[in-house]
C-alpha positions in Angstrom: 56.4 -11.5 -19.6 56.9 -11.8 -23.3 60.7 -11.0 -23.1 61.5 -14.3 -21.4 59.0 -16.7 -23.0 61.5 -18.3 -25.4 64.7 -18.4 -23.2 66.1 -20.6 -20.5 68.9 -19.9 -18.0 71.4 -22.8 -17.4 73.7 -23.2 -14.4 75.5 -25.9 -12.5 72.5 -26.9 -10.3 69.4 -25.6 -11.9 67.8 -24.7 -15.2 65.3 -21.9 -15.3 62.6 -22.1 -18.0 59.5 -20.0 -18.8 56.3 -20.9 -17.1 54.3 -22.8 -19.7 50.8 -24.3 -19.7 52.1 -27.9 -19.1 53.7 -26.8 -15.8 50.4 -25.6 -14.3 49.0 -28.9 -12.9 52.2 -29.6 -10.9 52.4 -26.0 -9.8 48.8 -26.2 -8.7 49.5 -29.3 -6.6 52.3 -27.5 -4.8 50.1 -24.5 -3.9 47.6 -26.7 -2.2 50.1 -27.2 0.6 49.1 -25.0 3.5 52.7 -24.6 4.7 53.8 -23.3 1.3 50.8 -21.0 1.3 51.9 -19.5 4.6 55.6 -19.1 3.5 54.7 -17.5 0.3 51.7 -15.5 1.6 49.5 -17.1 -1.2 45.9 -17.8 -1.4 44.8 -21.2 -2.8 43.5 -21.0 -6.3 41.3 -23.4 -8.4 43.0 -25.1 -11.3 41.1 -22.9 -13.7 42.4 -19.8 -11.8 45.9 -21.2 -12.0 45.7 -21.5 -15.8 44.6 -17.9 -15.9 47.5 -16.9 -13.7 49.9 -18.7 -16.0 48.6 -16.7 -18.9 48.9 -13.4 -17.0 52.5 -14.3 -16.2 53.1 -14.7 -19.9 51.2 -11.5 -21.1 51.9 -8.9 -18.3 54.9 -6.6 -18.8 55.4 -6.2 -15.0 55.8 -9.9 -14.1 58.7 -12.1 -15.0 58.8 -15.7 -13.8 60.9 -18.9 -14.4 60.1 -22.4 -13.3 63.2 -23.9 -11.5 64.3 -27.4 -12.7 66.8 -29.6 -11.0 69.5 -29.9 -13.6 70.6 -33.3 -12.4 67.1 -34.7 -12.5 66.8 -33.6 -16.1 69.3 -36.3 -17.0 66.8 -39.0 -16.3 63.4 -37.3 -15.9 61.0 -35.2 -17.9 60.8 -31.4 -17.5 57.7 -31.6 -15.4 59.1 -34.3 -13.1 62.2 -32.1 -12.7 60.3 -29.1 -11.5 61.3 -28.0 -7.9 60.1 -24.4 -7.6 59.9 -21.0 -9.2 61.5 -17.6 -9.1 59.6 -14.4 -9.8 60.3 -10.7 -10.4 57.6 -8.0 -10.2 58.2 -4.6 -11.7 55.2 -3.1 -10.0 56.4 0.1 -8.3 55.0 3.0 -10.2 57.3 5.4 -8.3 60.4 3.4 -9.3 60.1 1.5 -12.5 63.7 0.3 -12.0 62.9 -1.5 -8.8 62.0 -5.2 -8.8 60.4 -7.3 -6.1 62.0 -10.8 -6.2 60.6 -14.1 -4.8 62.0 -17.5 -4.7 60.3 -20.8 -3.8 61.7 -24.3 -3.6 58.5 -26.2 -3.3 60.0 -29.7 -3.1 61.1 -29.9 0.5 63.8 -32.5 -0.1 65.5 -30.2 -2.6 66.0 -27.4 -0.1 69.4 -26.6 1.5 71.4 -27.8 -1.5 72.2 -24.4 -3.1 69.6 -24.7 -5.8 67.4 -21.9 -4.5 70.4 -19.6 -4.1 71.6 -20.3 -7.7 68.1 -19.7 -9.1 67.8 -16.4 -7.1 71.2 -15.2 -8.2 70.3 -16.0 -11.8 67.1 -14.0 -11.6 69.0 -11.0 -10.1 71.5 -11.1 -12.9 68.8 -11.4 -15.5 67.0 -8.5 -13.9 70.0 -6.2 -14.0 71.3 -7.2 -17.4 68.1 -7.7 -19.4 65.5 -5.6 -17.5 67.7 -2.8 -16.3 66.7 -3.2 -12.6 68.7 -1.0 -10.3 67.3 -2.1 -6.9 65.5 -5.1 -5.5 63.2 -5.7 -2.6 62.2 -9.0 -1.1 59.4 -9.7 1.4 60.0 -12.6 3.7 57.9 -14.1 6.5 59.5 -13.4 9.9 59.5 -17.0 10.8 61.2 -18.0 7.5 64.7 -17.7 8.8 66.4 -19.8 6.0 65.0 -17.4 3.4 65.9 -14.3 5.4 69.5 -15.6 5.9 69.9 -16.4 2.2 68.8 -12.9 1.1 71.1 -11.3 3.7 74.1 -13.3 2.5 73.5 -12.1 -1.0 73.5 -8.5 0.2 69.9 -7.6 1.1 69.4 -5.5 4.2 66.2 -5.2 6.3 64.5 -1.9 5.8 61.1 -2.5 7.5 58.9 -5.0 9.2 55.1 -5.5 9.4 53.9 -7.1 12.6 50.4 -7.3 11.2 51.6 -9.4 8.2 54.5 -10.9 10.1 56.7 -9.9 7.2 60.1 -8.3 6.7 61.0 -6.2 3.8 64.6 -6.4 2.6 66.3 -4.2 0.0 69.4 -4.4 -2.2 70.7 -1.5 -4.2 72.7 -2.5 -7.2 76.3 -1.0 -7.1 79.2 -1.7 -9.4 81.0 -3.6 -6.6 78.0 -5.8 -5.8 77.4 -6.5 -9.5 81.0 -7.6 -9.9 80.5 -9.9 -7.0 77.3 -11.2 -8.6 79.1 -12.0 -11.8 81.7 -13.9 -9.9 79.0 -16.0 -8.2 77.2 -16.8 -11.5 80.1 -17.7 -13.9 78.1 -20.8 -14.8 75.2 -18.7 -16.0 74.2 -19.2 -19.7 71.2 -18.0 -21.7 69.9 -20.4 -24.2 66.9 -20.5 -26.6 64.2 -22.4 -24.8 63.4 -25.8 -26.4 60.6 -27.4 -24.5 62.1 -30.4 -22.8 58.7 -31.6 -22.0 57.6 -32.4 -25.5 
C-alpha cells in the first residue's frame, strides 16, 4: 500500500516499518517453516514469488503491511537482523470497504510471549482506524492457536463463526467510541515517523 511506504510506527517494544525489498530474503526463510505455514494458513513460495508478493504489498490499495522490528535489538543490530515478524491489514471485503482483516505473526519463536506481538497488533488497529478509516476488524485464527485467540479476545474481538473444514475461527471487533478510547490508552507510546531505512 502506497500510503504507508514511507512511514514507520514506533513504540516501547517494537518498531513497525514498511515491507521493503531487502526484507524479503529473511521473510522467505521464515515462511519455509512448516509450523509457521500451518499457523498462518500459508503456502510455501519460491524466493522469486516472494519478491513478487513484496511488490504487490507495495502497489495494491487493499493490502497494508508492516515488518515488526524488535526495538531493543535495533540498538545493536541491523534492521534485517532485528526483524521478528509482520502485521497485515486486508481491505478486501467488497460489501464493506470499512472492514479490515488483520493478521499478526511473530516468526521468531524466542520473541513470543513478551508483549511485542500485542503492541504491533494494537498499533496496526490504531493505524487502521485513524489513517484508513476502518470501522470494524475481523481476524481468522487457527483453532489450535490458543495464544493468538486469547490475545485477540483480550483486545475485544469476539468469535462470530468457525470452520471445521479449515479448522479456523473468525473473530470480529466493531470499533466503538468506548473501545477506541481504550485503544488510545493502550498505545500512548505510539508515534508515526518518516521512515528512514535503518538497513542502509
